[in-house]
N, C-alpha and C positions, 0 to 999 in steps of 0.2 A: 374226245368230245369236240364238237364243232361250234362255231359261232352261231348264235341263234337269237331270236326274239320270241317272247311269249305270244301265244295265239289267242288267248281268251281273257277278257278283263276280270273274270272271276277266278283265274288261277293265281296262285301265290308265288312269291320268290322271283319278282321281275329282275332282269339284269339291266334295265334301263329306267332312268327317272321318267316320270310322267310329264309329257309336254303340255297337254291340255286335259283337264278333267273337270267335267261340269255335269251336274245332275239336276234336272228340274222337271217337275210334273211327270215323273216316270220316264223321261227321255234323257239318255246319257250319251256323252261323246268322250272317248278317251283315245289318245294317240301316243304312240311311242316311236321315236325317230332315232336313226343311227344303227350301226351294225358292228362296229369294231370294238369287241370286248376283250381282245387279246387272249382269246381262248385257244387251246391246242386244237389242231386239226385231227380228223379221224372219222369215226362213225357218228351219225347224228344222235342227239339225245333221244332216249325213248320217250314216247308220249306219256303223259300222266295216266295213271290207272283210272279207268272208267267202267261203269256198270254196263254201258252200251257196247255192242260188238263193233269192232272196226270192220268196215266192209271194203275199204279201198285205200291205197296210198298212191298219191300222184306227185310228180316233180313238176314244178313250174319254172321253166327256163325262159326268161324274157330278156330282150335287148342283147342279143348275141353280137350283132354288128360285125359279122364276119367279113373279112377282106384278105387279100394276099399279104398285106403289110403287117408288121408288128407281130408276126407268128400267131395271128388270130385263129387260123385253122388248128394249130396245135393247142391253143387255149380252149376252143370248143371240144376238141378231142379229150383234153384233160377233164373237162367238166362232165362229158358224157361217160367217161370211164369211172369217175367218182360216183355218178348216179347208178351205173350198172353194177359196180363192185361192192356196194354197201351190203351189209349182212342181211338187211331187210329191204330189198329194192322195191321201187314203185311198180305198179301195174300199167301206168300210163304217164306219158310226158305231155304237158301242155306248153307249147311254145307261144309266148305272149306277144310276138311281133317284133319288128326291127331285126329280122334275121340277117339281113345284109347291112353293110355299113351305110350306104347312101345311094339310092337311085332316084330320089325324088327331085333333085335339083342339079342342073348343070352336069348331067351324067349321060354319056353316050351309051348306045346299045352294047358296044364292045366292053365298056367298063362294067356295065350291069351284069353281063354274062360272065365276066371274069370273077366278080364277087360270088355270083350264083354257083359257079363251078367249084369254088372252095366249099361252099355249103353242101353241095351234093356229094362231093368226094368224101367229106368227113362223115356225113350221115350214112352213106352207103357202107362205109368201113366200120363205123363205131357205134351205130345205133341199131339195136335189135329189139328194143321195146316199142310197143305201139305208141303213136304220137298223133297229136292234133295241132293245127296251126291257126294262128290269129294274125290278121293283117295289121302291121304297124305303119306309122306315117312314112318312115324311111324305106318301106317296101313298095310304095306306090310310085311306079315309074313316071317321071315327069309331073308328079302331083296331079294326075289326070283321073277324074272320077271313073271313067269308063275304060279306056285303054290301059291306064296305069294300074288300076286295080285288077284288070284282067291279067296283066303281066304277073302280078303278085299271086293270083289264084293259080295260074298255070305253073308258076315256078315252084309253089309249095304244095301242089296237089290238092287244091281246094276247088270244089265244084260251085260253091256259092261264097260270097264274102261274109255272110253271117249265117249261123245255123245252130241247131241244137241236137242233142242226142242223150240217150239214157244209158246209164251203166251203174251196176252195183247198187241199185235202189236210189240213186241220185239222178237229177236232171241237170244237164250241163248246157249252158247257153254261151255261145261265142259271138261277140259283137264286133262290128266295124266302127271304130271310134273316129276315124279321120274323115273330115268333111272339107274337101278342097275348095278354095275360094278363087274368085276370078283373077285376083292379083298374084296367083301362084303360090300363096301360102295356104294354111289350113286352120280350121277350128276343130275343137273336140266336141262332137255331138252326134246324135243319131239323126239321119234323114227321116222324113215323115214316113216313108215306106217301111223303113226298118223299125221305127217305133211302133207302128201299127202291127207289124209282125210280132214284135216282142210282147205287146199287149195280148195278142191272140195266143201266143205260145204259152205265156204264163197262165192265162185263163184255162187253157186246155190241159195243163199239168195238174194232176190230182193234188189237192191241198195237203195231203199226207206225204208227198214226195219232196224232200229237201232239194233246193236249187242252188247251184254254183254258177256264177256269171263270170266269164273271162272277157276282159277288154284290154286293149293295149294302153290306152290313156286312162288314168284313174277317173272313176266316176266321182269319188270324194277322197281327198287326201290332205294330210297336213304337210307332207314333205314338199308339195308344190310351192309353198311359201319360200322355201330355201333354194329353189332352182333359179338362181340369178339374184340380182340386187333388187328384189321386188318391193323393198321399203324405201327406196331412194327418194321418192316424191314426198315422203313424210306420212304416207298412208300405205298400207299393204295393197299391192296391185298384182293380182295373179293373172297372167295372160290367158286368153281363151283357148290357147293351144296346150296349156299345161294341165288342165283339169276340165271335165265335161261341163260345158255351159248349160246343158240341160239337166244338171244334177238335181235341181229342185223338182223337175218334172219326173225324173226317174225315181227320186225318193218318194214322191206321192204315189207312183205306180207300185212300188215295193210295199208301201203301207197296205195296199189292197191284197197283197200276196205275202203273208208272213212266213211262208215256206221258203222265201228267198233268204238264204242264210249267209252266203259268202260271195264277195265280189273281189276277184283277183285282177291285178294290173301291174304294169311296169312303167316305161316311158321316162320316169324322172331319174332313174339310176340311183335312187335312194330307197331306204327301207322305212316303212311306217305301218302303224296299225291304228285304224279308226273304227269305232263302233258307234252307230247312230240308228236310233229307232229299231234296235234289234237286228240290224244288218251289219255284218263285219266287212270292212274294206281293208284289203291287204295289198300294199305295194311292195313287191318282192325284188327290189334292187335291180341288178343287171349282171348277166354272165360276164360281160366285158368290163365291168367296173366303169372306169373313166375312159371308155373307148380304147381299151387295151393299153392304157398308160398307167395302170395301177388303180388305187382306190379313188372313188369319186366322193369328195368330202369324207364322211365317215363310213362310206359303203365300200367294202372290199368286193371283188368279183365273187359272185355266188348265185344261188338259186333257192327257190322256195320248195319246201318239202311239206306236204299236207296229208294228214291222216283224216279220213272221213268216216263217220260212224252212222249206224243205222237210225239213230234218234235225231239226226240232223246236226249234231255237234261236230266239231272238227278241232284239229290241232295243227297250227302252222308254225314252222320254224325256218329261219334263214340260214342256209348252210354255206359256209365259205370253203371252197374246194382247193385252195392253196396255190393259185396261179400267181406267178411273179411277172411283172411287166418286162418285156424284151425291148432292146434298143431299136431293133428294126422289125 
């Protein structure tokens, strides 16, 4: 059995204590944080028995941060082998962004191509499953909205920086969370063009079709509070690059489309589960853990494994694939 977190606030037998649980006027939020349960590695837990038919299994691999150093290519290889070799493998891999270690700041073209070469070599040799990509902030060369994101799209085989597709009765939406700023930094939010597209996309999706949204940066997360000393001022202060600044705007949009069921993200390199207004938000850790140096706080290197059902329900677990940090 592998390390995992529960996926549904209605399921029993949690392996984590509840971090926040609040219910008021029919609106609830519950979050579970952490991932290190000291469980044996192996095959993922079977999903709970449901009356609905499972239509698809996906693997959510986010924050790979591949580079020539610290055997990161071998780490990605080990993760992909774990995904491919399970008894009940997924039909699709969703890469959640930050595929390369860092091209956004102080990075030459040569260094960017060096990182990308590791990614391409491993993917060509060890990934036979279909996959889709999402742009992460570390994938944006020079933190440039146009040329930088074009580099990411060209590097990872994307024709557009945000898009949607249908598969197995579900509608998938892939967003671009990174909004570069004039000072060379970034904020987490959708630009006006992308938000208008998302409104139209959800409107044009049949209300009976469940929707899964993939973003690199969490739209809503509890673990963002623990990414840094965010309480040092005496108040909780979560930077605008840690979680979507337009979360309230997106929450209001989702209220109009109750078929939005699940929002997946990474970015924080921690694992949590938040449910709000009937939408499940799942931050699924990091393939690289602490940037290939071991666990990041309580989060071991791992990936999300999600079973999707025809009635719009799902089961999400965090799978630790057994990677041990290397000295070099």
